C-alpha positions as CSV (number, residue, x, y, z in Angstrom):
1,M,-0.7,156.4,13.0
2,M,3.0,158.2,11.6
3,M,4.7,156.0,8.6
4,F,7.4,158.3,6.9
5,E,7.6,161.3,8.6
6,T,9.5,164.3,7.9
7,V,9.3,168.2,7.5
8,V,8.3,169.9,4.6
9,G,11.1,170.2,1.6
10,H,12.9,167.5,2.9
11,S,13.4,163.9,1.6
12,F,12.0,160.3,3.8
13,K,15.6,157.3,3.0
14,C,15.0,154.3,4.5
15,V,17.5,151.3,3.2
16,S,16.3,148.4,6.3
17,E,13.1,146.6,5.9
18,Q,9.8,148.3,7.8
19,S,7.0,146.5,8.6
20,I,3.8,148.6,9.0
21,Q,0.5,146.8,10.0
22,L,-2.1,148.8,8.2
23,S,-4.9,146.8,9.3
24,A,-5.6,143.4,11.4
25,Q,-5.8,141.4,7.8
26,L,-2.8,144.4,6.2
27,Q,0.9,144.4,6.7
28,M,2.8,147.1,4.6
29,K,6.6,145.8,3.8
30,T,9.3,148.5,2.7
31,M,12.6,148.2,1.7
32,N,15.0,150.3,-0.1
33,I,12.6,153.4,-0.2
34,H,12.9,157.0,-0.5
35,L,10.3,159.1,-0.9
36,Q,9.3,162.6,-0.6
37,A,6.0,164.4,-1.2
38,F,6.2,168.2,-1.3
39,D,8.2,171.0,-2.1
40,F,10.1,169.2,-5.2
41,E,13.2,171.3,-6.8
42,G,14.1,170.3,-10.3
43,D,14.5,166.7,-10.5
44,S,16.3,166.1,-7.5
45,F,14.7,165.3,-3.6
46,G,15.1,167.1,-0.5
47,I,17.9,166.9,2.2
48,V,18.0,163.1,3.4
49,D,16.0,162.3,6.5
50,E,17.1,159.0,7.3
51,C,14.6,155.9,9.5
52,L,16.2,154.7,13.1
53,S,16.4,151.6,11.4
54,D,19.1,152.4,9.1
55,Y,21.6,153.5,12.3
56,T,21.0,150.2,14.4
57,V,24.3,149.2,11.8
58,V,26.7,152.2,11.6
59,L,25.9,153.1,15.3
60,P,27.7,149.5,16.8
61,V,30.6,149.7,14.3
62,V,31.7,153.5,14.9
63,G,31.6,152.4,18.6
64,I,33.9,150.0,17.9
65,I,36.3,151.3,15.6
66,V,36.6,154.1,18.2
67,V,37.2,151.9,20.7
68,V,40.2,150.1,18.9
69,L,41.7,152.9,18.1
70,C,42.1,153.8,22.3
71,V,43.0,150.2,22.7
72,V,45.9,150.7,20.2
73,G,46.4,154.1,21.4
74,L,47.1,153.6,24.8
75,G,49.0,150.3,23.8
76,I,51.2,152.6,21.9
77,Y,51.5,154.9,24.1
78,K,52.6,152.3,27.1
79,I,55.3,151.1,25.0
80,R,56.8,154.7,24.3
81,Q,56.7,155.3,28.0
82,R,59.3,152.3,28.9
83,R,61.7,152.7,26.3
84,Q,61.9,156.4,27.2
85,S,62.2,156.0,31.0
86,S,64.3,152.4,30.1
87,A,67.2,155.2,29.4
88,Y,67.2,157.4,32.5
89,Q,68.9,155.6,35.4
90,R,67.8,156.8,38.5
91,I,70.5,158.3,41.1
């Protein structure tokens, strides 16, 4: 079982709640953790490697924002195209 996996010198950070089954009768729940086992430099953590469950909220939000911006952009393009084409008359 691999828990809190990261490269030596990096730190592991997870804001989301994680549940890890250690045995049949023992379960460990973690939330908002920042860990580093080796290669500290000074009093600061190394480069942060975040857990995958933290990305489950961010990716859909970013996707929705991109889709909304595309729809707004296409709407503006169509409106401007209609206004420019109405200024010209066919011969």
